[in-house]
All heavy atoms as an XYZ file, in Angstrom:
702
protein
N      70.155    119.112    100.115
C      71.307    119.158     99.235
C      71.391    117.828     98.498
O      71.339    116.776     99.113
C      72.568    119.423    100.054
C      73.826    119.490     99.238
S      75.278    119.929    100.202
C      75.274    121.675     99.944
N      71.542    117.885     97.199
C      71.627    116.680     96.387
C      73.083    116.251     96.207
O      74.010    117.000     96.543
C      71.000    116.901     94.998
O      71.789    117.881     94.308
C      69.563    117.366     95.109
N      73.261    115.058     95.643
C      74.612    114.560     95.384
C      75.348    115.488     94.420
O      76.537    115.772     94.601
C      74.545    113.144     94.820
C      75.891    112.510     94.657
C      75.903    111.050     94.272
C      74.690    110.500     93.638
N      74.868    109.152     93.101
N      74.638    115.997     93.416
C      75.262    116.907     92.450
C      75.726    118.190     93.131
O      76.805    118.720     92.809
C      74.271    117.226     91.331
N      74.938    118.691     94.071
C      75.337    119.895     94.799
C      76.543    119.628     95.699
O      77.420    120.479     95.838
C      74.156    120.417     95.628
C      73.029    120.958     94.781
C      71.774    121.263     95.584
O      71.581    120.670     96.664
O      70.982    122.094     95.107
N      76.594    118.441     96.293
C      77.746    118.072     97.114
C      79.008    118.028     96.252
O      80.050    118.561     96.620
C      77.516    116.721     97.816
C      76.437    116.865     98.881
C      78.808    116.184     98.435
C      75.970    115.561     99.477
N      78.897    117.396     95.087
C      80.037    117.312     94.158
C      80.486    118.710     93.755
O      81.680    119.014     93.738
C      79.675    116.450     92.926
C      80.732    116.579     91.848
C      79.494    114.998     93.325
N      79.541    119.595     93.463
C      79.875    120.962     93.058
C      80.586    121.714     94.179
O      81.576    122.418     93.938
C      78.619    121.705     92.629
N      80.106    121.568     95.416
C      80.739    122.252     96.558
C      82.157    121.744     96.797
O      83.067    122.525     97.044
C      79.908    122.039     97.826
C      78.616    122.776     97.848
C      78.807    124.106     98.502
C      77.426    124.738     98.689
N      77.512    126.066     99.208
N      82.343    120.419     96.728
C      83.675    119.844     96.934
C      84.613    120.303     95.832
O      85.772    120.650     96.081
C      83.604    118.307     97.018
C      82.861    117.883     98.282
C      85.009    117.695     96.996
C      82.567    116.401     98.366
N      84.133    120.321     94.593
C      84.929    120.789     93.463
C      85.357    122.235     93.677
O      86.512    122.600     93.432
C      84.128    120.653     92.151
O      83.802    119.282     91.960
C      84.912    121.166     90.960
N      84.428    123.053     94.141
C      84.706    124.470     94.387
C      85.751    124.654     95.486
O      86.657    125.472     95.361
C      83.396    125.154     94.786
C      83.487    126.629     95.047
C      82.145    127.183     95.475
O      81.147    126.947     94.773
O      82.104    127.841     96.542
N      85.643    123.863     96.557
C      86.558    124.013     97.690
C      87.947    123.449     97.417
O      88.930    123.971     97.932
C      85.973    123.349     98.933
C      84.851    124.134     99.553
C      84.434    123.530    100.874
C      83.381    124.411    101.522
N      83.146    124.049    102.907
N      88.029    122.350     96.649
C      89.316    121.694     96.457
C      90.003    122.034     95.149
O      91.215    121.874     95.031
C      89.152    120.160     96.517
O      88.294    119.742     95.452
C      88.611    119.720     97.854
N      89.242    122.429     94.148
C      89.822    122.716     92.841
C      90.039    121.472     91.997
O      90.601    121.541     90.907
N      89.607    120.324     92.485
C      89.715    119.073     91.732
C      88.627    119.072     90.657
O      87.554    119.637     90.852
C      89.542    117.859     92.672
C      90.626    117.867     93.751
C      89.582    116.550     91.896
C      90.410    116.832     94.841
N      88.903    118.427     89.532
C      87.923    118.379     88.449
C      86.633    117.714     88.919
O      86.647    116.797     89.729
C      88.487    117.612     87.257
C      89.603    118.330     86.546
C      90.061    117.577     85.315
O      89.226    116.916     84.676
O      91.252    117.662     85.007
N      85.522    118.178     88.361
C      84.206    117.700     88.769
C      84.044    116.198     88.536
O      83.462    115.490     89.350
C      83.125    118.470     88.010
C      81.759    118.366     88.600
C      80.816    119.347     87.919
C      79.519    119.425     88.663
N      78.613    120.419     88.112
N      84.581    115.691     87.422
C      84.471    114.266     87.100
C      85.176    113.432     88.169
O      84.638    112.419     88.638
C      85.065    113.973     85.698
C      85.084    112.497     85.415
C      84.292    114.726     84.632
N      86.364    113.851     88.555
C      87.118    113.129     89.576
C      86.420    113.191     90.934
O      86.382    112.200     91.671
C      88.535    113.688     89.699
C      89.351    113.452     88.441
O      89.041    112.579     87.643
N      90.377    114.267     88.253
N      85.885    114.348     91.260
C      85.165    114.502     92.522
C      83.951    113.591     92.556
O      83.677    112.937     93.573
C      84.720    115.966     92.711
O      85.859    116.813     92.635
C      84.045    116.167     94.051
N      83.236    113.504     91.448
C      82.054    112.648     91.394
C      82.442    111.183     91.584
O      81.756    110.439     92.285
C      81.310    112.832     90.080
C      79.998    112.075     90.039
C      79.105    112.535     88.914
O      79.435    113.437     88.171
N      77.963    111.897     88.799
N      83.549    110.751     90.988
C      84.017    109.379     91.147
C      84.348    109.091     92.618
O      84.022    108.012     93.131
C      85.251    109.130     90.282
C      84.960    109.043     88.799
C      86.219    108.880     87.965
O      87.319    108.697     88.546
O      86.111    108.939     86.739
N      84.974    110.044     93.286
C      85.343    109.865     94.688
C      84.094    109.778     95.560
O      83.994    108.909     96.433
C      86.267    111.010     95.169
C      86.456    110.968     96.677
C      87.606    110.931     94.463
N      83.126    110.649     95.327
C      81.887    110.635     96.109
C      81.146    109.313     95.892
O      80.661    108.693     96.837
C      80.995    111.847     95.758
C      79.612    111.722     96.374
C      81.654    113.144     96.214
N      81.063    108.867     94.630
C      80.399    107.593     94.320
C      81.118    106.425     95.010
O      80.478    105.533     95.571
C      80.371    107.352     92.809
C      79.460    108.281     92.033
C      77.991    107.930     92.158
O      77.668    106.803     92.580
O      77.169    108.799     91.843
N      82.452    106.433     94.963
C      83.232    105.364     95.590
C      83.031    105.368     97.099
O      82.883    104.307     97.721
C      84.711    105.524     95.246
N      83.005    106.552     97.711
C      82.784    106.662     99.155
C      81.434    106.065     99.531
O      81.334    105.265    100.460
C      82.850    108.128     99.597
C      82.417    108.346    101.013
C      83.259    108.023    102.064
C      81.167    108.858    101.293
C      82.859    108.206    103.374
C      80.754    109.044    102.595
C      81.604    108.728    103.637
N      80.391    106.434     98.809
C      79.056    105.925     99.118
C      78.992    104.415     98.924
O      78.365    103.707     99.713
C      78.001    106.632     98.259
C      77.848    108.088     98.629
S      76.491    108.993     97.834
C      76.391    108.333     96.224
N      79.651    103.908     97.913
C      79.671    102.480     97.646
C      80.359    101.719     98.780
O      79.857    100.691     99.245
C      80.372    102.207     96.323
O      80.504    100.841     96.093
N      81.488    102.227     99.232
C      82.233    101.583    100.315
C      81.405    101.581    101.607
O      81.339    100.570    102.312
C      83.599    102.288    100.536
C      84.249    101.842    101.831
C      84.513    102.021     99.357
N      80.746    102.691    101.911
C      79.923    102.773    103.124
C      78.760    101.786    103.031
O      78.481    101.053    103.992
C      79.409    104.216    103.350
C      78.362    104.260    104.459
C      80.563    105.144    103.688
N      78.088    101.732    101.886
C      76.963    100.808    101.724
C      77.398     99.360    101.883
O      76.735     98.576    102.562
C      76.306    100.988    100.346
C      75.383    102.177    100.268
C      74.561    102.152     98.998
C      75.286    102.806     97.872
N      74.471    102.951     96.654
N      78.518     98.995    101.260
C      79.011     97.622    101.352
C      79.360     97.255    102.798
O      79.023     96.166    103.268
C      80.232     97.438    100.461
C      79.921     97.434     98.985
C      81.177     97.447     98.122
O      82.304     97.302     98.660
O      81.029     97.620     96.899
N      80.040     98.154    103.496
C      80.461     97.877    104.871
C      79.249     97.707    105.782
O      79.185     96.750    106.562
C      81.362     98.998    105.384
N      78.287     98.618    105.694
C      77.112     98.543    106.558
C      76.280     97.302    106.220
O      75.749     96.642    107.118
C      76.274     99.836    106.457
C      74.958     99.704    107.211
C      77.070    101.020    107.001
N      76.185     96.948    104.945
C      75.434     95.756    104.539
C      76.055     94.493    105.140
O      75.343     93.537    105.454
C      75.385     95.647    103.024
N      77.376     94.485    105.316
C      78.059     93.331    105.897
C      78.070     93.375    107.423
O      78.635     92.503    108.074
C      79.491     93.258    105.375
C      79.566     92.973    103.899
C      80.989     93.058    103.369
O      81.937     93.302    104.117
N      81.135     92.862    102.069
N      77.470     94.410    108.008
C      77.406     94.525    109.460
C      78.584     95.236    110.080
O      78.724     95.279    111.300
N      79.444     95.804    109.260
C      80.626     96.503    109.755
C      80.315     97.995    109.894
O      79.939     98.639    108.918
C      81.777     96.310    108.758
C      83.072     96.894    109.180
C      84.164     96.647    108.150
O      84.040     95.723    107.336
O      85.130     97.418    108.163
N      80.434     98.572    111.098
C      80.151     99.996    111.255
C      81.237    100.857    110.610
O      82.393    100.436    110.509
C      80.127    100.200    112.768
C      80.887     99.055    113.322
C      80.784     97.926    112.356
N      80.866    102.037    110.155
C      81.801    102.984    109.553
C      81.849    104.202    110.465
O      80.846    104.889    110.640
C      81.348    103.387    108.137
C      82.281    104.432    107.542
C      81.253    102.172    107.231
N      83.007    104.456    111.080
C      83.179    105.570    111.992
C      83.942    106.692    111.305
O      85.041    106.477    110.805
C      83.966    105.140    113.239
C      83.318    104.018    114.012
C      83.876    102.746    114.027
C      82.147    104.237    114.716
C      83.281    101.715    114.733
C      81.548    103.215    115.432
C      82.115    101.963    115.436
O      81.528    100.938    116.133
N      83.373    107.884    111.301
C      84.040    109.062    110.769
C      84.167    110.069    111.912
O      83.193    110.738    112.270
C      83.243    109.663    109.602
C      83.017    108.729    108.419
C      82.051    109.353    107.425
C      84.325    108.391    107.746
N      85.367    110.152    112.478
C      85.604    110.998    113.650
C      85.198    112.443    113.347
O      85.554    113.008    112.332
C      87.080    110.953    114.037
C      87.384    111.668    115.334
C      88.846    111.519    115.694
N      89.228    110.123    115.849
C      89.247    109.470    117.003
N      88.895    110.085    118.100
N      89.617    108.216    117.058
N      84.411    113.015    114.250
C      83.957    114.388    114.108
C      82.722    114.529    113.225
O      82.171    115.614    113.093
N      82.258    113.435    112.619
C      81.083    113.475    111.747
C      79.989    112.566    112.281
O      78.883    113.004    112.551
C      81.462    113.086    110.315
C      80.339    113.252    109.335
C      79.922    114.510    108.932
C      79.690    112.147    108.819
C      78.879    114.661    108.042
C      78.650    112.287    107.921
C      78.239    113.550    107.530
N      80.289    111.267    112.400
C      79.304    110.331    112.911
C      79.604    108.910    112.494
O      80.665    108.616    111.944
N      78.648    108.022    112.753
C      78.818    106.601    112.465
C      77.655    106.088    111.634
O      76.498    106.405    111.908
C      78.858    105.797    113.764
O      79.860    106.278    114.611
N      77.984    105.293    110.636
C      76.985    104.574    109.857
C      76.971    103.156    110.411
O      78.004    102.488    110.431
C      77.351    104.544    108.365
C      77.350    105.904    107.728
C      78.508    106.652    107.638
C      76.181    106.431    107.202
C      78.508    107.899    107.041
C      76.166    107.679    106.604
C      77.333    108.415    106.526
N      75.813    102.707    110.881
C      75.719    101.397    111.514
C      74.515    100.633    110.972
O      73.659    101.204    110.299
C      75.607    101.515    113.046
C      74.398    102.377    113.430
C      76.880    102.055    113.651
C      74.131    102.458    114.911
N      74.485     99.340    111.283
C      73.337     98.510    110.923
C      72.607     98.148    112.205
O      73.201     97.625    113.138
C      73.802     97.245    110.203
C      72.648     96.358    109.754
C      73.116     95.241    108.888
N      73.696     94.185    109.712
C      74.086     93.010    109.231
N      73.998     92.761    107.942
N      74.599     92.112    110.025
N      71.306     98.451    112.251
C      70.483     98.123    113.411
C      69.540     96.994    113.042
O      69.119     96.878    111.898
C      69.650     99.327    113.852
C      70.429    100.411    114.525
C      69.500    101.463    115.064
C      70.269    102.510    115.845
N      69.351    103.519    116.404
N      69.200     96.191    114.031
C      68.253     95.106    113.821
C      66.932     95.473    114.480
O      66.904     95.791    115.664
C      68.784     93.794    114.423
O      70.040     93.490    113.807
C      67.820     92.653    114.173
N      65.891     95.444    113.698
C      64.545     95.676    114.229
C      63.957     94.332    114.641
O      64.028     93.367    113.889
C      63.641     96.296    113.167
C      64.007     97.703    112.779
C      63.162     98.695    113.579
N      63.614    100.055    113.396
C      63.021    100.947    112.623
N      61.963    100.613    111.921
N      63.484    102.162    112.553
N      63.386     94.274    115.789
C      62.812     93.030    116.304
C      61.518     92.686    115.570
O      60.872     93.546    114.973
C      62.534     93.163    117.797
N      61.170     91.414    115.634
C      59.897     90.970    115.062
C      58.761     91.625    115.833
O      58.824     91.782    117.049
C      59.798     89.451    115.183
C      58.536     88.876    114.593
C      58.500     87.371    114.734
O      59.154     86.697    113.924
O      57.821     86.891    115.667
N      57.715     92.026    115.114
C      56.575     92.641    115.792
C      55.281     92.320    115.058
O      55.299     91.839    113.920
C      56.751     94.143    115.921
C      56.826     94.883    114.597
C      57.076     96.352    114.830
C      57.179     97.085    113.503
N      57.414     98.509    113.689
N      54.192     92.599    115.713
C      52.885     92.350    115.115
C      52.330     93.675    114.621
O      52.279     94.654    115.362
C      51.928     91.694    116.122
C      52.491     90.348    116.525
C      50.526     91.606    115.549
C      51.597     89.467    117.318
N      51.919     93.690    113.350
C      51.316     94.864    112.751
C      49.877     94.572    112.384
O      49.406     93.442    112.503
N      49.168     95.588    111.928
C      47.774     95.397    111.557
C      47.521     95.957    110.177
O      47.988     97.033    109.843
C      46.852     96.089    112.553
C      46.954     95.475    113.925
C      45.781     95.672    114.829
N      44.472     95.761    114.265
C      43.653     94.715    114.075
N      44.058     93.506    114.366
N      42.437     94.896    113.615
N      46.774     95.205    109.388
C      46.267     95.685    108.108
C      44.871     96.220    108.403
O      43.918     95.459    108.582
C      46.229     94.555    107.081
C      45.782     95.034    105.728
O      45.124     96.067    105.598
N      46.132     94.282    104.698
N      44.748     97.531    108.467
C      43.495     98.156    108.874
C      42.373     97.884    107.876
O      41.230     97.679    108.264
C      43.692     99.668    109.076
C      44.681     99.909    110.208
C      42.373    100.360    109.386
C      45.106    101.341    110.359
N      42.689     97.885    106.587
C      41.664     97.670    105.565
C      41.022     96.290    105.691
O      39.826     96.134    105.521
C      42.248     97.833    104.171
C      42.603     99.262    103.834
C      43.124     99.373    102.432
C      43.478    100.818    102.109
N      44.021    100.949    100.752
N      41.833     95.274    105.971
C      41.325     93.897    106.069
C      41.058     93.481    107.512
O      40.554     92.392    107.757
C      42.306     92.923    105.426
C      42.466     93.136    103.939
C      43.422     92.117    103.354
C      43.590     92.340    101.857
N      44.524     91.375    101.279
N      41.421     94.340    108.466
C      41.269     94.049    109.887
C      41.920     92.719    110.262
O      41.313     91.850    110.873
C      39.780     94.060    110.292
C      39.633     94.151    111.810
O      40.523     94.737    112.459
O      38.635     93.619    112.331
N      43.200     92.600    109.849
C      43.955     91.365    110.071
C      45.292     91.725    110.726
O      45.922     92.722    110.382
C      44.215     90.648    108.725
C      45.071     89.423    108.921
C      42.911     90.307    108.044
N      45.727     90.907    111.662
C      47.047     91.065    112.261
C      48.064     90.310    111.422
O      47.803     89.198    110.971
C      47.067     90.519    113.687
O      46.236     91.283    114.521
N      49.222     90.917    111.214
C      50.291     90.253    110.469
C      51.579     90.332    111.288
O      51.752     91.236    112.106
C      50.522     90.889    109.081
C      50.853     92.383    109.199
C      49.321     90.692    108.187
C      51.278     93.027    107.912
N      52.466     89.378    111.060
C      53.753     89.362    111.746
C      54.783     90.000    110.826
O      54.967     89.573    109.689
C      54.171     87.920    112.103
C      55.567     87.908    112.707
C      53.164     87.302    113.049
N      55.420     91.039    111.321
C      56.501     91.689    110.585
C      57.793     91.070    111.103
O      58.128     91.215    112.284
C      56.496     93.206    110.803
C      55.155     93.784    110.339
C      57.656     93.864    110.073
C      54.930     95.228    110.731
N      58.532     90.347    110.243
C      59.727     89.646    110.723
C      60.851     90.616    111.112
O      60.858     91.778    110.697
C      60.138     88.791    109.524
C      59.535     89.454    108.342
C      58.304     90.154    108.829
N      61.786     90.105    111.897
C      62.960     90.893    112.265
C      63.739     91.218    110.994
O      63.817     90.407    110.070
C      63.832     90.106    113.233
N      64.290     92.435    110.934
C      65.044     92.833    109.749
C      66.084     93.888    110.123
O      66.014     94.504    111.183
C      64.106     93.361    108.661
C      63.272     94.529    109.085
N      62.131     94.396    109.859
C      63.411     95.852    108.876
C      61.606     95.584    110.084
N      62.368     96.491    109.505
N      67.051     94.065    109.246
C      68.126     95.032    109.465
C      67.821     96.315    108.712
O      67.264     96.282    107.616
C      69.465     94.479    108.978
C      69.892     93.271    109.768
O      69.756     93.240    110.983
N      70.394     92.266    109.099
N      68.224     97.446    109.318
C      68.081     98.738    108.661
C      69.375     99.529    108.834
O      70.070     99.384    109.850
C      66.898     99.551    109.229
C      67.080     99.809    110.720
C      65.571     98.872    108.951
C      66.196    100.893    111.265
N      69.723    100.371    107.877
C      70.887    101.232    108.053
C      70.515    102.405    108.960
O      69.369    102.858    108.973
C      71.208    101.711    106.641
C      69.911    101.629    105.914
C      69.153    100.493    106.537
N      71.485    102.893    109.724
C      71.243    104.024    110.615
C      72.485    104.907    110.654
O      73.596    104.455    110.370
C      70.905    103.528    112.010
N      72.269    106.161    110.983
C      73.370    107.116    111.135
C      73.269    107.737    112.508
O      72.204    108.195    112.922
C      73.301    108.208    110.069
C      74.346    109.274    110.245
C      75.666    109.025    109.925
C      74.006    110.521    110.738
C      76.638    110.001    110.101
C      74.962    111.511    110.912
C      76.286    111.247    110.596
N      74.383    107.738    113.236
C      74.433    108.378    114.544
C      75.451    109.508    114.471
O      76.653    109.262    114.309
C      74.840    107.377    115.622
C      74.835    107.984    116.993
C      75.214    106.982    118.055
C      75.214    107.702    119.398
N      75.889    106.945    120.421
N      75.002    110.757    114.541
C      75.939    111.881    114.434
C      76.844    111.981    115.667
O      76.449    111.603    116.764
C      75.030    113.102    114.324
C      73.747    112.681    114.945
C      73.628    111.200    114.713
N      78.038    112.525    115.458
C      78.969    112.716    116.573
C      78.511    113.898    117.429
O      77.676    114.707    117.009
C      80.379    112.971    116.054
O      80.441    114.247    115.444
N      79.068    114.010    118.627
C      78.696    115.106    119.520
C      79.044    116.459    118.909
O      78.274    117.419    119.031
C      79.403    114.952    120.864
C      78.850    113.826    121.699
C      79.568    113.727    123.030
C      79.031    112.530    123.810
N      79.709    112.384    125.097
N      80.193    116.546    118.237
C      80.573    117.824    117.628
C      79.604    118.213    116.494
O      79.261    119.375    116.342
C      82.008    117.785    117.080
O      82.146    116.707    116.160
C      83.018    117.643    118.193
N      79.160    117.224    115.727
C      78.183    117.452    114.663
C      76.879    117.971    115.272
O      76.306    118.983    114.823
C      77.946    116.147    113.900
C      77.102    116.257    112.662
C      77.013    115.196    111.779
C      76.373    117.383    112.349
C      76.239    115.254    110.634
C      75.593    117.461    111.213
C      75.522    116.407    110.356
N      76.398    117.304    116.307
C      75.151    117.702    116.960
C      75.268    119.122    117.521
O      74.357    119.936    117.361
C      74.779    116.700    118.084
C      73.619    117.213    118.917
C      74.452    115.349    117.490
N      76.393    119.427    118.145
C      76.581    120.761    118.724
C      76.619    121.838    117.651
O      76.128    122.948    117.879
C      77.848    120.803    119.580
C      77.691    119.998    120.851
O      76.574    119.787    121.328
N      78.803    119.531    121.396
N      77.202    121.562    116.494
C      77.236    122.538    115.409
C      75.844    122.802    114.854
O      75.519    123.913    114.475
C      78.172    122.080    114.292
C      79.626    122.245    114.629
C      80.534    121.886    113.468
O      80.133    122.101    112.298
O      81.636    121.391    113.731
N      75.026    121.772    114.792
C      73.663    121.928    114.280
C      72.811    122.722    115.266
O      71.984    123.527    114.875
C      73.016    120.557    113.971
C      71.557    120.706    113.629
C      73.768    119.870    112.840
N      73.035    122.484    116.567
C      72.290    123.248    117.590
C      72.661    124.700    117.480
O      72.000    125.604    117.578
C      72.609    122.735    118.988
C      71.953    121.430    119.309
C      72.240    121.037    120.739
C      71.587    119.722    121.085
N      71.863    119.301    122.446
């Protein structure tokens, strides 16, 4: 499902104009991205959590050059679904 399809479904369910719905969806995504980038988790009860995880430093290999390289520690965004979400998908 694309962002446009999400906007269309929300518009259909709520009756709000498509332009306004798109602004709300864009604002929601922006707020979530900013919060997770700052290390602040976003909890949505009954849906899940958007969190920032830290990957540890590790050694990787460049197979073409047969060289070991160090991959530094870095942060990645992650989503952990709630139990109710997981149960609905099952």
